[in-house]
C-alpha positions as CSV (number, residue, x, y, z in Angstrom):
1,X,-0.1,0.1,0.1
2,X,1.2,3.5,-1.3
3,X,1.8,6.1,1.7
4,X,1.2,8.2,-1.3
5,X,-2.5,8.6,-0.6
6,X,-4.1,12.1,-0.1
7,X,-4.9,11.8,2.9
8,X,-1.4,11.1,4.0
9,X,-0.3,13.8,2.5
10,X,-3.0,16.0,3.4
11,X,-1.4,15.1,7.4
12,X,1.8,15.7,6.3
13,X,0.8,19.5,5.1
14,X,-0.9,19.5,8.9
15,X,2.9,18.3,10.3
16,X,5.9,19.3,8.3
17,X,4.2,22.4,6.2
18,X,1.7,24.1,8.6
19,X,1.3,27.6,6.8
20,X,0.0,26.0,3.7
21,X,-2.1,24.0,5.7
22,X,-3.5,26.9,7.4
23,X,-3.9,28.9,3.9
24,X,-5.9,26.1,2.9
25,X,-4.3,24.6,0.6
26,X,-5.1,20.4,0.1
27,X,-4.1,17.5,-2.0
28,X,-6.7,16.4,-4.0
29,X,-5.4,13.4,-6.0
30,X,-2.4,11.9,-6.8
31,X,-1.0,8.9,-9.8
32,X,2.4,8.5,-11.7
33,X,1.5,10.4,-13.8
34,X,-0.2,14.2,-12.5
35,X,-1.0,15.9,-9.0
36,X,-3.6,18.1,-8.6
37,X,-3.5,20.7,-5.0
38,X,-6.2,22.7,-4.5
39,X,-7.1,25.9,-2.3
40,X,-10.0,28.0,-1.7
41,X,-9.7,31.9,-2.1
42,X,-11.0,32.9,1.6
43,X,-10.2,35.6,4.1
44,X,-7.3,34.2,5.0
45,X,-5.2,33.6,2.3
46,X,-6.5,36.6,0.3
47,X,-4.3,39.6,-0.9
48,X,-5.5,43.6,-0.3
49,X,-7.1,43.2,-4.1
50,X,-9.5,40.7,-2.4
51,X,-8.0,37.6,-4.7
52,X,-5.7,34.8,-3.7
53,X,-1.8,36.1,-2.7
54,X,0.2,35.0,-5.0
55,X,2.4,33.6,-1.9
56,X,-0.6,31.4,-1.4
57,X,-0.6,29.8,-5.0
58,X,3.0,29.0,-4.5
59,X,2.3,27.1,-2.1
60,X,-0.5,24.9,-4.1
61,X,1.7,24.7,-6.7
62,X,4.6,23.7,-5.6
63,X,3.1,20.8,-3.7
64,X,1.7,19.9,-7.5
65,X,5.0,19.3,-8.1
66,X,7.1,18.5,-5.9
67,X,4.3,15.4,-4.1
68,X,5.1,14.3,-7.8
69,X,8.7,14.0,-7.3
70,X,8.5,12.7,-4.0
71,X,6.4,9.7,-4.7
72,X,9.0,8.5,-7.8
73,X,11.7,8.4,-5.7
74,X,10.0,6.4,-2.8
75,X,9.3,4.6,-5.7
76,X,12.8,4.1,-6.8
77,X,14.1,3.0,-3.4
78,X,17.3,4.8,-3.5
79,X,18.0,7.8,-1.6
80,X,18.2,10.6,-3.3
81,X,17.9,14.8,-2.6
82,X,15.6,17.3,-4.5
83,X,16.2,21.0,-4.2
84,X,13.8,24.1,-6.1
85,X,16.3,25.2,-8.0
86,X,14.6,28.3,-9.9
87,X,10.8,29.3,-9.8
88,X,8.6,31.4,-12.1
89,X,5.2,32.5,-11.9
90,X,2.4,34.0,-14.5
91,X,-0.9,35.5,-13.1
92,X,-3.0,36.2,-15.5
93,X,-6.9,36.5,-13.8
94,X,-7.8,37.1,-10.4
95,X,-7.8,34.4,-8.4
96,X,-10.8,33.9,-6.6
97,X,-13.2,30.8,-5.8
98,X,-10.9,27.3,-5.6
99,X,-8.2,26.9,-7.7
100,X,-6.9,23.8,-9.0
101,X,-2.9,23.3,-9.4
102,X,-2.1,21.1,-12.0
103,X,0.5,19.2,-12.7
104,X,0.9,16.5,-15.1
105,X,4.8,15.9,-15.5
106,X,5.1,12.5,-13.7
107,X,6.8,10.7,-16.3
108,X,9.3,13.5,-16.9
109,X,10.7,12.7,-13.0
110,X,10.6,9.6,-13.4
111,X,12.9,9.7,-16.6
112,X,15.2,12.2,-14.2
113,X,15.5,9.7,-11.4
114,X,16.6,7.1,-13.4
115,X,19.1,9.6,-15.3
116,X,20.3,10.1,-11.8
117,X,20.6,6.8,-10.3
118,X,22.9,5.7,-13.7
119,X,25.3,8.4,-13.6
120,X,25.4,9.4,-10.0
121,X,25.3,12.8,-11.0
122,X,22.8,15.2,-10.4
123,X,20.2,16.5,-12.9
124,X,17.5,19.0,-13.0
125,X,13.9,18.8,-14.8
126,X,11.6,21.5,-15.3
127,X,7.8,21.0,-14.1
128,X,4.8,23.3,-14.3
129,X,1.6,23.5,-12.6
130,X,-1.1,25.8,-13.8
131,X,-3.9,27.0,-11.8
132,X,-7.6,26.7,-13.0
133,X,-10.2,28.8,-11.2
134,X,-13.9,26.8,-11.3
135,X,-14.9,27.9,-15.1
136,X,-12.2,26.5,-16.2
137,X,-9.8,29.4,-17.1
138,X,-6.1,29.3,-15.9
139,X,-5.5,32.2,-13.7
140,X,-1.8,31.3,-13.2
141,X,0.9,29.2,-14.1
142,X,4.7,28.2,-12.2
143,X,7.2,27.0,-13.3
144,X,9.5,24.9,-10.9
145,X,13.1,23.7,-12.1
146,X,13.9,20.9,-9.2
147,X,17.6,19.7,-8.7
148,X,18.2,15.8,-8.1
149,X,20.9,14.0,-6.9
150,X,21.2,10.5,-5.1
151,X,22.8,10.2,-2.2
152,X,26.3,8.6,-2.3
153,X,27.1,7.4,1.7
154,X,30.4,8.6,2.5
């Protein structure tokens, strides 16, 4: 049984990323290829313009990419470090209501992990999480460059 269930990941948020949890960020779904994190615009996570604060969008979007990386690392059976080395975000519409941050880059993660295991060298990959509102419109798009490297016992 996988420990990468929605329930376990949301418990992880509570204890390891409490600011995301308090802001309302939650994992909605995860499989080998896609992860979805959601957050609903509320008083606690709003900006002065009465929409979802950009940093809350960043937490949810990073989570959607990061849980795919964590899942594939766990499934590899190897000790692999992961670190965000670059991030960009684009905002296209006021974010109100419930926003779903969707990352469909799980296949790229497996390839990158296989490469770092084989070469014992660090690799980077860029993953995208797009924020979609309740009307189906894109409100934001975040790109994360993840650095992965097999940990070598010395």
